[in-house]
C-alpha positions as CSV (number, residue, x, y, z in Angstrom):
1,M,0.0,0.0,0.0
2,R,1.3,3.4,-0.9
3,G,2.3,5.7,1.9
4,V,1.2,9.3,2.2
5,G,4.7,10.8,2.0
6,D,5.8,10.8,5.6
7,K,6.0,7.1,6.2
8,R,2.4,6.7,7.3
9,L,-0.1,4.5,5.5
10,P,-3.1,6.2,3.8
11,T,-6.3,6.5,5.8
12,K,-8.6,6.1,2.8
13,P,-10.9,3.1,3.4
14,L,-10.3,0.1,1.1
15,D,-13.8,0.3,-0.3
16,E,-12.9,3.6,-1.8
17,I,-9.8,2.3,-3.6
18,G,-11.1,-1.1,-4.8
19,N,-12.3,-4.4,-3.4
20,G,-8.9,-5.9,-2.9
21,A,-9.5,-8.7,-5.5
22,F,-7.0,-8.7,-8.4
23,A,-7.1,-11.1,-11.4
24,A,-3.8,-13.0,-11.9
25,G,-3.2,-16.2,-13.8
26,D,-4.8,-19.6,-13.2
27,G,-3.8,-21.3,-10.0
28,P,-1.6,-18.7,-8.4
29,T,0.7,-20.4,-6.0
30,G,2.8,-17.6,-4.8
31,I,2.8,-13.8,-4.6
32,V,5.3,-11.1,-3.9
33,A,5.2,-7.3,-3.9
34,G,7.8,-4.9,-4.9
35,D,8.5,-1.9,-7.2
36,F,9.3,-3.7,-10.4
37,N,9.1,-0.8,-12.8
38,G,10.8,1.9,-10.8
39,D,7.8,4.2,-10.3
40,R,7.9,4.0,-6.5
41,L,4.5,2.2,-6.4
42,P,4.0,-1.3,-5.2
43,D,3.5,-3.9,-7.9
44,L,2.5,-7.6,-7.6
45,V,3.9,-10.8,-9.2
46,T,2.3,-14.2,-8.9
47,A,3.5,-17.7,-9.9
48,N,0.7,-19.5,-11.8
49,Y,0.5,-23.3,-11.7
50,G,-3.0,-23.9,-13.2
51,A,-4.4,-24.6,-16.7
52,G,-5.1,-21.8,-19.1
53,S,-2.6,-19.1,-18.1
54,G,-0.7,-21.6,-15.9
55,N,3.1,-22.0,-16.2
56,T,3.3,-18.3,-16.1
57,A,4.2,-15.4,-13.9
58,S,1.7,-12.5,-13.8
59,V,2.8,-9.0,-13.2
60,L,0.3,-6.5,-12.0
61,L,1.7,-2.9,-12.0
62,G,0.5,-0.6,-9.2
63,N,-1.5,2.6,-9.7
64,A,-1.2,5.7,-7.5
65,D,-4.7,5.1,-6.0
66,G,-3.7,1.7,-4.6
67,S,-5.3,-0.4,-7.3
68,F,-3.5,-2.5,-9.9
69,Q,-3.5,-2.7,-13.7
70,S,-4.6,-5.8,-15.5
71,A,-2.1,-8.7,-15.3
72,T,0.6,-9.3,-18.0
73,H,1.6,-12.9,-18.2
74,Y,5.1,-14.2,-18.8
75,G,6.0,-17.8,-19.6
76,T,7.9,-19.8,-17.0
77,G,9.2,-23.3,-16.7
78,V,6.8,-26.1,-15.9
79,A,4.7,-25.9,-12.7
80,P,6.0,-22.8,-11.0
81,T,5.3,-22.9,-7.3
82,G,6.6,-19.6,-5.9
83,V,8.3,-16.2,-6.6
84,A,11.1,-14.3,-4.9
85,V,12.5,-10.9,-5.0
86,A,16.2,-10.0,-4.8
87,C,17.0,-6.5,-3.6
88,G,20.1,-4.5,-4.2
89,L,21.6,-1.3,-5.5
90,M,21.9,-1.0,-9.2
């Protein structure tokens, strides 16, 4: 969740920024949050194990209002079961 600029979380109720349900791929088995596109907003990545869009990782980029954009799916190896984030200085 995006802060309000002074390390506090926003006080806006969740029902004003969305219902908290976000469509990823089929059979998501893991989720991780991070800023994956460098815009200082939280993004989500899921590993998807199921049929259809399974064997993928879904990336949901964050919006400034706390919601997320539609998922973009990327192919993975067979039967992904989790995701991880490595942090460091670039």
